[in-house]
C-alpha positions in Angstrom: 0.0 0.1 0.0 1.3 3.4 -0.9 1.9 5.7 1.9 0.5 9.4 1.9 2.3 12.4 2.7 0.5 12.2 6.4 1.9 8.8 6.9 5.3 10.0 5.9 5.4 13.4 7.6 4.2 11.0 11.0 7.3 8.7 10.2 9.4 12.1 10.3 7.9 13.6 13.3 8.4 10.5 15.4 12.2 10.5 13.8 12.7 13.8 15.0 11.1 13.4 18.4 13.6 10.3 19.2 16.4 12.5 17.8 15.2 15.1 20.4 15.0 12.8 23.0 18.3 11.5 22.6 19.7 14.9 23.2 20.4 15.6 19.2 19.6 19.3 18.0 20.6 18.5 14.4 19.1 16.1 11.7 21.5 14.1 9.5 22.0 15.2 5.9 19.3 14.6 3.6 20.9 11.6 1.9 20.9 9.7 5.1 17.5 10.8 6.1 16.3 9.7 3.1 17.9 6.2 3.4 16.6 6.0 7.0 13.3 6.7 6.3 12.7 5.2 2.8 11.9 8.6 1.1 12.8 10.0 -2.3 14.6 13.5 -2.1 11.6 15.4 -3.5 9.4 13.9 -1.0 11.8 14.5 2.1 12.1 18.2 0.9 8.4 18.7 0.8 8.0 17.3 4.4 10.8 19.5 5.7 9.6 22.8 4.3 6.3 21.6 5.9 7.7 21.2 9.5 9.8 24.2 9.0 6.5 26.2 8.4 5.1 24.8 11.8 8.3 25.8 13.6 9.3 22.0 14.1 12.9 22.6 12.6 14.6 25.1 11.0 17.6 25.3 8.5 21.1 27.0 8.3 22.5 27.2 4.8 25.9 25.2 5.0 25.2 24.1 8.8 22.2 22.0 8.4 18.8 21.1 9.8 18.1 21.8 13.3 15.3 20.7 15.7 13.2 23.4 17.0 13.1 27.3 16.4 15.4 29.1 14.5 18.2 30.6 16.8 19.2 34.4 16.2 22.7 33.4 16.0 24.2 30.1 16.6 27.5 31.1 18.3 25.7 33.9 20.2 23.1 31.3 21.5 25.7 28.9 22.7 25.4 27.7 26.4 27.3 29.4 29.1 28.5 27.7 32.2 28.1 31.2 34.2 24.4 31.2 33.7 22.3 29.5 36.2 18.7 28.4 36.1 17.5 31.1 38.2 19.6 33.7 36.1 17.5 32.1 33.1 14.0 32.5 35.1 14.8 36.0 36.7 15.4 37.0 32.6 12.3 35.7 31.5 10.3 37.3 34.2 11.7 40.7 33.0 11.8 40.1 28.9 8.6 38.1 28.3 5.8 40.3 29.7 7.2 43.3 28.1 7.1 41.0 24.9 3.4 39.8 25.6 2.6 43.4 26.1 4.3 44.6 22.9 2.6 41.8 20.9 -0.9 43.1 22.0 0.2 46.5 20.7 1.7 45.0 17.1 0.6 41.6 16.4 -1.2 41.0 13.3 -4.3 38.8 12.4 -2.2 36.3 10.6 0.3 36.2 13.8 -2.8 36.0 16.3 -4.3 32.9 14.1 -1.0 31.4 14.1 -0.5 31.5 18.0 -4.3 30.0 17.9 -3.5 27.3 15.8 -0.4 26.5 18.0 -3.0 26.4 21.0 -5.0 24.0 19.2 -2.3 21.8 18.3 -0.8 21.8 21.7 -4.2 20.5 23.0 -4.1 17.4 20.8 -0.4 16.5 20.5 0.5 13.0 21.3 3.9 13.7 22.9 5.8 15.7 25.4 8.4 16.5 23.0 6.0 17.8 20.4 4.3 19.7 23.4 7.5 21.1 23.9 8.3 22.2 20.6 4.8 23.7 20.2 5.3 25.7 23.5 8.4 27.0 22.2 6.6 27.9 18.8 3.9 29.8 20.8 6.4 31.8 23.2 8.5 32.7 19.8 5.4 33.6 17.7 4.7 36.2 20.8 8.2 37.6 20.3 8.2 37.6 16.5 4.7 39.8 17.0 6.3 42.6 18.6 7.9 43.3 15.3 11.0 44.3 17.1 14.1 42.2 15.5 16.4 43.3 18.5 13.7 41.9 21.0 13.6 38.8 19.0 17.2 38.0 19.1 17.1 38.6 22.9 14.5 36.2 23.5 16.1 33.6 20.9 19.4 33.9 23.1 17.5 33.3 26.3 15.5 30.5 24.9 18.8 28.8 24.0 20.3 29.3 27.3 16.9 27.6 28.8 16.9 24.8 26.4 20.6 23.8 27.4 20.3 24.4 31.1 16.6 23.6 31.7 15.7 20.7 29.3 15.7 17.9 31.5 14.1 19.6 34.3 11.4 20.7 31.9 11.1 17.1 30.6 10.3 15.5 34.3 8.0 18.2 35.4 5.8 18.4 32.5 5.8 14.6 31.9 2.8 14.1 34.3 -0.7 14.1 32.2 -3.0 16.0 32.2 -1.5 18.2 34.6 0.8 20.5 34.6 0.4 20.6 30.7 -3.1 21.4 30.8 -2.6 24.5 33.2 0.0 25.7 31.1 -2.2 25.6 28.1 -5.0 27.5 30.0 -2.7 30.2 30.9 -1.3 30.3 27.3 -4.8 30.7 25.9 -5.4 33.5 28.3 -2.1 35.3 27.3 -3.3 35.0 23.5 -6.7 36.4 24.0 -5.2 39.3 25.4 -2.9 39.8 22.6 -6.1 39.3 20.4 -7.9 42.1 22.3 -4.7 44.2 22.0 -4.8 44.7 25.9 -1.1 45.1 26.7 -1.3 45.4 30.3 -3.4 42.3 30.8 -1.1 40.3 28.2 1.8 41.3 30.4 0.5 40.5 33.4 -0.8 37.1 32.2 2.3 36.4 30.8 4.2 37.0 34.3 1.7 35.0 36.2 2.3 32.2 33.7 6.1 32.4 34.3 5.7 32.6 38.1 3.6 29.6 37.8 6.3 27.7 35.4 8.9 28.7 38.0 7.1 27.0 40.8 6.6 24.2 38.9 10.4 23.7 38.2 11.8 24.5 41.5 8.9 24.9 44.1 8.0 28.0 45.8 11.1 30.6 45.9 
């Protein structure tokens, strides 16, 4: 029986999930991927373009295909041993509420629709790794919606530090179903609703409350 494109993209998603769970952040070269998945080069490129549009992967000319959201600069985003988990959460609490406020002012309807689709996908995804990628995508969509390239660069560096330093802790804390992922999904929906209503004060406050809740989940009351 001939496999459909949905079958093929399902196999590619599973491959990416397994690679991410093994600590990989870059996919093999296209010839190797074609061989491992039994795909033609043309079909593989079609699937990669689709996953890139969804934010599941990103491609850097000359460096390869990477799992997750595009980073502002690979070198600037390198992990630092001098940055603690507390540093990361403090920085998120300072930066991301402001990003949400700016998104409430500047977001286009296309960007808001992308956020709403991301929320829908998060509610129906099957694996924690997929949920985490969608979580990253939603937060980055909010940063993109500020329409400020410098703020987006700052966000990308911050998110990269979080991925390197807190990835394992996030996996452990959010692995239970349905909570706390469902609580986080509800908070995300409230933030997107405030952005959609172009209410910067509420968007800022809701994002701050969400990040404080995440901090409690990860580290307990501090």
